[in-house]
C-alpha positions in Angstrom: -16.3 14.0 -7.8 -15.4 15.5 -11.1 -17.2 18.5 -12.5 -18.8 16.5 -15.3 -20.2 13.9 -12.9 -21.5 16.6 -10.5 -23.6 17.9 -13.5 -25.6 14.6 -13.3 -26.8 15.5 -9.8 -27.7 19.0 -10.9 -29.6 17.8 -14.0 -31.5 15.3 -11.9 -32.3 18.1 -9.5 -33.8 20.1 -12.4 -35.9 17.1 -13.4 -37.1 16.8 -9.8 -38.1 20.5 -9.8 -40.2 19.8 -12.9 -41.7 16.5 -12.1 -42.6 17.5 -8.5 -45.4 19.6 -10.0 -46.7 17.0 -12.4 -49.7 15.0 -11.0 -49.4 11.9 -13.3 -46.9 9.9 -11.2 -44.7 10.1 -8.2 -41.8 12.5 -8.9 -39.0 10.1 -8.1 -40.4 7.5 -10.5 -40.8 10.2 -13.2 -37.2 11.4 -12.7 -35.9 7.8 -12.9 -38.0 7.0 -16.0 -36.5 10.1 -17.8 -33.0 9.1 -16.8 -33.6 5.5 -17.9 -34.9 6.6 -21.3 -32.4 9.4 -22.0 -29.1 8.9 -20.2 -26.3 6.7 -21.5 -25.4 3.6 -19.4 -22.3 5.2 -18.0 -24.2 8.3 -16.9 -26.7 6.1 -15.1 -23.9 4.1 -13.4 -22.1 7.3 -12.3 -25.4 8.9 -11.0 -26.3 5.9 -8.9 -22.8 5.5 -7.6 -22.7 9.2 -6.5 -26.0 8.9 -4.7 -24.8 5.7 -3.0 -21.7 7.5 -1.9 -23.7 10.2 -0.2 -23.7 13.0 -2.8 -25.8 16.0 -1.6 -29.0 15.9 -3.6 -32.7 16.7 -3.5 -34.7 14.0 -1.7 -36.6 13.3 -4.9 -33.3 12.7 -6.7 -32.1 10.4 -3.9 -35.4 8.4 -4.1 -35.2 8.3 -7.9 -31.8 6.4 -7.8 -33.7 3.3 -6.5 -35.6 3.2 -9.8 -32.7 3.8 -12.2 -31.7 0.8 -14.2 -28.0 0.3 -13.9 -26.5 -1.8 -16.7 -23.8 -4.3 -15.9 -20.3 -2.8 -16.5 
């Protein structure tokens, strides 16, 4: 995993820390919505790929990956 790609997991973890304390929606869904709205397609592909390959991540981040829209390559 490259340094740049590992930043995606860290950023998603920061989102999880924030959304975990917001009562409006489940944190994994909120993290995924933020990723879907703000991350470039390649970032989303890389993020989901890393989670699928077993990257160490917060449980909310792991759950969020299921809601991330991954565009076709």
